[in-house]
N, C-alpha and C positions, 0 to 999 in steps of 0.2 A: 351830045347831049339837047345844046340848048334846040336842036330843029326838032325835037320829038317833042316837045311842051307846045303846044299850042290852045289854046285858048282866049274865049271871048264873053262880054256880060249880058248876060240879057234881063232885066227888071221885072219878073213876072209879076212880084206884089210889094206893097210894103203897107206898113202901121206904123200909122202916125200917134202918139200917147206924149198926154201934157205930164212931163214931171216939174219940181223945182226943183232949180239949179242956183237962183239967185235971180233967174229971168225963163220967163216961160220957153221951154226946151222943148223940143222933139224928136223921139226915139225913130230913127228913119232904118227900118230891117227889109231887106229884099232876098228872095231865091237868086242864086246864079250858076248859072250850066257853061261849066267849059267845059276845057277836055285835057284829055292824058293822052298821047298818040292818038285810037279809034276808040279809048273808053271816055263814054259819059259821063261829067263830073258834076254832080250840084251843090254848092256850098251853100254857106246861110253869111251873111256881112249885115253889119250894126255899125251904123253913127247915131250921133248927136244931132241934126240938124239946126239947133239953135245955137252949135260955136261954127264960129267965124274960121274961114283959114283951115290949113291944114297940120296933121297932129299924128302921133307916132301908130304906128301900127301894132299889132296883138293877132298872133295865128291864135286860132283853138283848133285841138287835136282833140279829136272824138278818145271814150272808152271803146273797149270792144264790142259794147251793144250798137254802133252807128254814129251814123246822123242825128240824135233823138233831142228831145224837147230839152232836155237837162243840158246838153253843148251848147244850143242857141242860147237859151235861159244865161248862160255866164259872158255870152259874148255881147248880148243885152246889155247885165253890169256894167262890163268895159267898157260900152259906149258909154253908158252913162257917168263915167267917171273920167272921159271927155278922151277915149282912145275910139280908135274906126278899128271893129273886132272883123274877122274872116274864118269863121269854122269851114275850116275846108274839109273835102270828105275825100277820106283815103280808100273806100271802098268801091265807089263807082258808083252812080244811079241814085246817092242820098238815101241809102236803103239802110234797114235798121233792124235790127231782133230781139225778143226779149228770150229768147234760148242758148243756153249757153254755149252747146254744141255747135247750133252755126258760126257764133260768135267766137269760137274756138278756132275754127276753120277759116274763117275771112281776117284774124288778126295771125293765125301763122303762117297763112297763104303771103302776107304782107311781108313779116318777119323772115321768113326762109327767101325770097325774091325781092332782095333787100335793094338791089336797082329801082324793080320798079314800087316800092315805098319811095325811095329817095325824090324819083322822078314823080312821082304824087304832090309830095312834099312841096318839090321847088315849084310847082303848078300853081299851086296855092298861096306861095312866097309871092313868085313873080305879079299874080294878079293883084295882089292886095298890094306891092310895093309900087307899083305900076299906076292903083286907083287915085284921082285926081285931089282926094282928100286924104292922102297920106304921106308924110314925109316921108321921103323912097329911103333915105338912112338911118332911118329910124323904125326899125323893125326888131320885135320880140315875137316869140314864141312859150305856151303855156300847152300842155299836155294831160292828160287824166289816165292812169293806168297803161294802159297799151297808147293814147297818147304819150304817154310820160318818154315812154322809149324812144317815141318816131320823135322829138324835140331833141332825148340827149344824142339820140345819133345824130342828127341833123349836127347837134352844136360839134360832136366830134368830126365829123366831115369837112368842118373849117365854112360851113355856109354863114354870109355875112349877115347875123343876127348880132344885135345888141346883146340879147340876152334871154336864157330859155326857163322855165321854171317846169317842173315835175313836180307835181301830187298823185302819190300812192305810184309810181308808176313803177313797172319791168326796168333794171339797169342794162344796161347794154354791157359787155365784155370787151369791149377794142381796146386794146393800146394804141394809140397814137403818139408819133411822136410830137417832139416839144416843140410850143406854138403853134399849134395846126391848129387849136380851139381857140376860135375869135370870141365868140361869145361867154358872158358872163354865165354861174349857172346858180341857180337855186334849186335842191331839191327837198321836197316836202314830203317826210315818210312816216308811215305810221310804226309806233316801236311794238305794236301783234300784228304786223304783218307776214304771216305765215307763208305769202305766194313767195316772197324773198329770204333768203336764206341768208343768216349775218355774215356767213366766207364771200357772198357776192358781196354785200354794202363792202365790207373791206380792201374786195379787189377791188371794184369801182374808188373807192377814194383813192387807192394805190397806185390805180392807172390815171385818175385827174392832176396829182401830185407830180407824178414821170410827166404827165402831159405842160405840166405848167398853167396852168390849167386858175382864173378867178373862180372860186366856187365858194357855196357854204352847203351842209345837208343838215337839216333841223329835223328833229325827231319827237314827234307827241306820244307824252304816253299812253294807253288806254286803249287809242287807236289802230282798228284794223285795214286793212286793204278795203281802199273804193270810200275813203273817210267822209269824203267832202258830198258826197252822193246821198240826199233824203232818204232817196227810194233804191238805197244798197243791200238793204232788211228784206224788202219786198221778196228778192230774188232766190230765198230760201238756201242759198249758199251758207254753211258755218264760216266762211274765211273771208265775208264781205260785212260791211258795217258802217252805220252812219255814225261821228262823233261828231255832235255841236263845234264843243270847242274847240277841237284841234280843225276844223272848217273856219269856225272865224281868228281864228290865231293863223293860219297859212293863209288864208286869204291879205292880212292884213301884210302880214309879212311879202307878197305878192308885190303893194301896192307899194310898201315901201323900197323894196328890190325896183321898180319902176322907176320911181322918186329919182333914186341912183344913177340908174345907169341912162335914163331919159332927158334928169334935169331938169324934170320938173309935175 
């Protein structure tokens, strides 16, 4: 598998933005071109140029809409928090869509072809891990909706991550052997998420208990699927909805979780 993961970084563009973090800081962002086999991938990297030295890295995995502005903005906020963030490309070409039918097709392909999904996640993981600004032994991953499923699956497969955070993500059904999971797990779930059945939640938690994983599962009242995305309601899909309280609370829970796993 290692030989199948070829990647390279091409800084295409960067944006310098002044922010106040006790000193004049600069947000550096760039488009990153890399590969999975013969597939061209286009990710998005962000870090604070005003911070000296290496820092923990966070992979950000997209919703089923693709590598859009929403996931890039999340990477920017993580960079301002002192991390190096990489929004990786699960579909290829950095493509995006606003059409549910197309999004479902792309996401379903990755979920059904699990080896492809694993290798594309690992391509982004290796890129971030080996970046000059990243602490190679301090990598976490967060994911939204489809991306939540991807990061939880990565944890279940034993990929060497400090932790993973799923926001309104689908829940894998896998039952893995005890001590397989290395990452600590935080799941931020909406109480009104109609895309995830209660029996799926119970089975997922039971599987984590069997695996002897270190996990937290937080449920937010009134929150539908997609509760972190302010644009969730714009798609006209009844099961989707933004919830500002759940968005704020889940982000704070993630930051506390990061302080625990990274020690800073």
